[in-house]
Backbone as XML, in Angstrom:
<?xml version="1.0"?>
<chain id="A" units="angstrom">
  <residue number="1" name="MET">
    <atom name="N" x="0.836" y="-1.206" z="0.000"/>
    <atom name="CA" x="0.000" y="0.000" z="0.000"/>
    <atom name="C" x="0.869" y="1.253" z="0.000"/>
  </residue>
  <residue number="2" name="ILE">
    <atom name="N" x="1.852" y="1.300" z="0.887"/>
    <atom name="CA" x="2.729" y="2.479" z="0.958"/>
    <atom name="C" x="3.503" y="2.625" z="-0.353"/>
  </residue>
  <residue number="3" name="ASN">
    <atom name="N" x="3.949" y="1.494" z="-0.927"/>
    <atom name="CA" x="4.691" y="1.553" z="-2.184"/>
    <atom name="C" x="3.850" y="2.174" z="-3.284"/>
  </residue>
  <residue number="4" name="ILE">
    <atom name="N" x="2.571" y="1.806" z="-3.364"/>
    <atom name="CA" x="1.683" y="2.357" z="-4.399"/>
    <atom name="C" x="1.567" y="3.869" z="-4.215"/>
  </residue>
  <residue number="5" name="LEU">
    <atom name="N" x="1.435" y="4.314" z="-2.966"/>
    <atom name="CA" x="1.330" y="5.751" z="-2.695"/>
    <atom name="C" x="2.598" y="6.467" z="-3.137"/>
  </residue>
  <residue number="6" name="ILE">
    <atom name="N" x="3.755" y="5.897" z="-2.823"/>
    <atom name="CA" x="5.028" y="6.515" z="-3.203"/>
    <atom name="C" x="5.139" y="6.595" z="-4.720"/>
  </residue>
  <residue number="7" name="ILE">
    <atom name="N" x="4.768" y="5.526" z="-5.422"/>
    <atom name="CA" x="4.840" y="5.526" z="-6.889"/>
    <atom name="C" x="3.905" y="6.590" z="-7.457"/>
  </residue>
  <residue number="8" name="ALA">
    <atom name="N" x="2.678" y="6.683" z="-6.928"/>
    <atom name="CA" x="1.722" y="7.678" z="-7.396"/>
    <atom name="C" x="2.271" y="9.086" z="-7.166"/>
  </residue>
  <residue number="9" name="LEU">
    <atom name="N" x="2.879" y="9.323" z="-6.010"/>
    <atom name="CA" x="3.445" y="10.640" z="-5.709"/>
    <atom name="C" x="4.573" y="10.985" z="-6.680"/>
  </residue>
  <residue number="10" name="THR">
    <atom name="N" x="5.455" y="10.031" z="-6.934"/>
    <atom name="CA" x="6.572" y="10.306" z="-7.839"/>
    <atom name="C" x="6.061" y="10.600" z="-9.247"/>
  </residue>
  <residue number="11" name="ILE">
    <atom name="N" x="5.031" y="9.851" z="-9.694"/>
    <atom name="CA" x="4.466" y="10.111" z="-11.025"/>
    <atom name="C" x="3.868" y="11.515" z="-11.072"/>
  </residue>
  <residue number="12" name="LEU">
    <atom name="N" x="3.135" y="11.889" z="-10.034"/>
    <atom name="CA" x="2.542" y="13.231" z="-9.992"/>
    <atom name="C" x="3.628" y="14.294" z="-10.028"/>
  </residue>
  <residue number="13" name="VAL">
    <atom name="N" x="4.665" y="14.126" z="-9.234"/>
    <atom name="CA" x="5.748" y="15.116" z="-9.191"/>
    <atom name="C" x="6.427" y="15.232" z="-10.554"/>
  </residue>
  <residue number="14" name="SER">
    <atom name="N" x="6.690" y="14.093" z="-11.194"/>
    <atom name="CA" x="7.354" y="14.137" z="-12.499"/>
    <atom name="C" x="6.454" y="14.813" z="-13.530"/>
  </residue>
  <residue number="15" name="LEU">
    <atom name="N" x="5.151" y="14.570" z="-13.482"/>
    <atom name="CA" x="4.229" y="15.235" z="-14.405"/>
    <atom name="C" x="4.249" y="16.740" z="-14.189"/>
  </residue>
  <residue number="16" name="VAL">
    <atom name="N" x="4.236" y="17.167" z="-12.926"/>
    <atom name="CA" x="4.274" y="18.599" z="-12.622"/>
    <atom name="C" x="5.577" y="19.205" z="-13.142"/>
  </residue>
  <residue number="17" name="GLU">
    <atom name="N" x="6.697" y="18.523" z="-12.916"/>
    <atom name="CA" x="7.981" y="19.027" z="-13.398"/>
    <atom name="C" x="7.974" y="19.145" z="-14.916"/>
  </residue>
  <residue number="18" name="LEU">
    <atom name="N" x="7.424" y="18.128" z="-15.604"/>
    <atom name="CA" x="7.344" y="18.177" z="-17.065"/>
    <atom name="C" x="6.531" y="19.375" z="-17.525"/>
  </residue>
  <residue number="19" name="SER">
    <atom name="N" x="5.380" y="19.586" z="-16.911"/>
    <atom name="CA" x="4.528" y="20.701" z="-17.325"/>
    <atom name="C" x="5.231" y="22.036" z="-17.069"/>
  </residue>
  <residue number="20" name="VAL">
    <atom name="N" x="5.945" y="22.137" z="-15.954"/>
    <atom name="CA" x="6.676" y="23.373" z="-15.659"/>
    <atom name="C" x="7.761" y="23.608" z="-16.702"/>
  </residue>
  <residue number="21" name="VAL">
    <atom name="N" x="8.494" y="22.564" z="-17.058"/>
    <atom name="CA" x="9.554" y="22.697" z="-18.062"/>
    <atom name="C" x="8.958" y="23.117" z="-19.404"/>
  </residue>
  <residue number="22" name="ILE">
    <atom name="N" x="7.875" y="22.454" z="-19.806"/>
    <atom name="CA" x="7.244" y="22.790" z="-21.086"/>
    <atom name="C" x="6.752" y="24.233" z="-21.061"/>
  </residue>
  <residue number="23" name="TRP">
    <atom name="N" x="6.135" y="24.656" z="-19.939"/>
    <atom name="CA" x="5.612" y="26.019" z="-19.843"/>
    <atom name="C" x="6.754" y="27.032" z="-19.912"/>
  </residue>
  <residue number="24" name="SER">
    <atom name="N" x="7.854" y="26.765" z="-19.228"/>
    <atom name="CA" x="8.981" y="27.704" z="-19.259"/>
    <atom name="C" x="9.577" y="27.768" z="-20.666"/>
  </residue>
  <residue number="25" name="LEU">
    <atom name="N" x="9.659" y="26.611" z="-21.354"/>
    <atom name="CA" x="10.154" y="26.622" z="-22.739"/>
    <atom name="C" x="9.250" y="27.481" z="-23.617"/>
  </residue>
  <residue number="26" name="LYS">
    <atom name="N" x="7.925" y="27.328" z="-23.480"/>
    <atom name="CA" x="6.991" y="28.109" z="-24.280"/>
    <atom name="C" x="7.158" y="29.591" z="-23.989"/>
  </residue>
  <residue number="27" name="SER">
    <atom name="N" x="7.261" y="29.974" z="-22.702"/>
    <atom name="CA" x="7.352" y="31.389" z="-22.357"/>
    <atom name="C" x="8.661" y="31.979" z="-22.885"/>
  </residue>
  <residue number="28" name="THR">
    <atom name="N" x="9.774" y="31.244" z="-22.797"/>
    <atom name="CA" x="11.037" y="31.770" z="-23.314"/>
    <atom name="C" x="10.959" y="31.898" z="-24.829"/>
  </residue>
  <residue number="29" name="ARG">
    <atom name="N" x="10.298" y="30.948" z="-25.499"/>
    <atom name="CA" x="10.152" y="31.028" z="-26.950"/>
    <atom name="C" x="9.338" y="32.273" z="-27.310"/>
  </residue>
  <residue number="30" name="ASP">
    <atom name="N" x="8.276" y="32.550" z="-26.549"/>
    <atom name="CA" x="7.474" y="33.755" z="-26.799"/>
    <atom name="C" x="8.327" y="35.002" z="-26.614"/>
  </residue>
  <residue number="31" name="LYS">
    <atom name="N" x="9.157" y="35.022" z="-25.577"/>
    <atom name="CA" x="10.024" y="36.181" z="-25.349"/>
    <atom name="C" x="10.976" y="36.369" z="-26.532"/>
  </residue>
  <residue number="32" name="PHE">
    <atom name="N" x="11.567" y="35.276" z="-26.998"/>
    <atom name="CA" x="12.479" y="35.379" z="-28.143"/>
    <atom name="C" x="11.724" y="35.878" z="-29.375"/>
  </residue>
  <residue number="33" name="ALA">
    <atom name="N" x="10.519" y="35.374" z="-29.587"/>
    <atom name="CA" x="9.725" y="35.800" z="-30.744"/>
    <atom name="C" x="9.434" y="37.292" z="-30.640"/>
  </residue>
  <residue number="34" name="ARG">
    <atom name="N" x="9.074" y="37.768" z="-29.445"/>
    <atom name="CA" x="8.801" y="39.199" z="-29.281"/>
    <atom name="C" x="10.069" y="40.005" z="-29.550"/>
  </residue>
  <residue number="35" name="ALA">
    <atom name="N" x="11.194" y="39.539" z="-29.062"/>
    <atom name="CA" x="12.451" y="40.258" z="-29.296"/>
    <atom name="C" x="12.750" y="40.313" z="-30.788"/>
  </residue>
  <residue number="36" name="ASP">
    <atom name="N" x="12.546" y="39.208" z="-31.500"/>
    <atom name="CA" x="12.767" y="39.195" z="-32.947"/>
    <atom name="C" x="11.851" y="40.198" z="-33.631"/>
  </residue>
  <residue number="37" name="ASN">
    <atom name="N" x="10.578" y="40.237" z="-33.237"/>
    <atom name="CA" x="9.641" y="41.184" z="-33.842"/>
    <atom name="C" x="10.083" y="42.616" z="-33.574"/>
  </residue>
  <residue number="38" name="ASP">
    <atom name="N" x="10.537" y="42.882" z="-32.359"/>
    <atom name="CA" x="10.988" y="44.233" z="-32.033"/>
    <atom name="C" x="12.191" y="44.613" z="-32.889"/>
  </residue>
  <residue number="39" name="SER">
    <atom name="N" x="13.141" y="43.708" z="-33.055"/>
    <atom name="CA" x="14.321" y="44.021" z="-33.856"/>
    <atom name="C" x="13.928" y="44.244" z="-35.316"/>
  </residue>
  <residue number="40" name="ASP">
    <atom name="N" x="12.949" y="43.466" z="-35.810"/>
    <atom name="CA" x="12.471" y="43.677" z="-37.183"/>
    <atom name="C" x="11.862" y="45.066" z="-37.323"/>
  </residue>
  <residue number="41" name="LYS">
    <atom name="N" x="11.063" y="45.476" z="-36.346"/>
    <atom name="CA" x="10.463" y="46.814" z="-36.395"/>
    <atom name="C" x="11.557" y="47.878" z="-36.402"/>
  </residue>
  <residue number="42" name="ASN">
    <atom name="N" x="12.565" y="47.692" z="-35.564"/>
    <atom name="CA" x="13.652" y="48.671" z="-35.509"/>
    <atom name="C" x="14.365" y="48.747" z="-36.855"/>
  </residue>
  <residue number="43" name="ARG">
    <atom name="N" x="14.596" y="47.602" z="-37.491"/>
    <atom name="CA" x="15.250" y="47.592" z="-38.803"/>
    <atom name="C" x="14.395" y="48.350" z="-39.822"/>
  </residue>
  <residue number="44" name="ARG">
    <atom name="N" x="13.082" y="48.116" z="-39.793"/>
    <atom name="CA" x="12.205" y="48.788" z="-40.752"/>
    <atom name="C" x="12.202" y="50.290" z="-40.509"/>
  </residue>
  <residue number="45" name="ASN">
    <atom name="N" x="12.199" y="50.689" z="-39.241"/>
    <atom name="CA" x="12.181" y="52.123" z="-38.935"/>
    <atom name="C" x="13.488" y="52.788" z="-39.368"/>
  </residue>
  <residue number="46" name="ASN">
    <atom name="N" x="14.585" y="52.079" z="-39.213"/>
    <atom name="CA" x="15.870" y="52.661" z="-39.607"/>
    <atom name="C" x="16.017" y="52.513" z="-41.112"/>
  </residue>
</chain>
């Protein structure tokens, strides 16, 4: 019984870690995309 609980907890923790990693990757990609758009605008203005 205790082993099943430990396994369930570890699976939950790993899922949470995966979702956090994926979310941080998405947010950094959005930041890079915004930076690229800003640099493109600056190039067009100059």
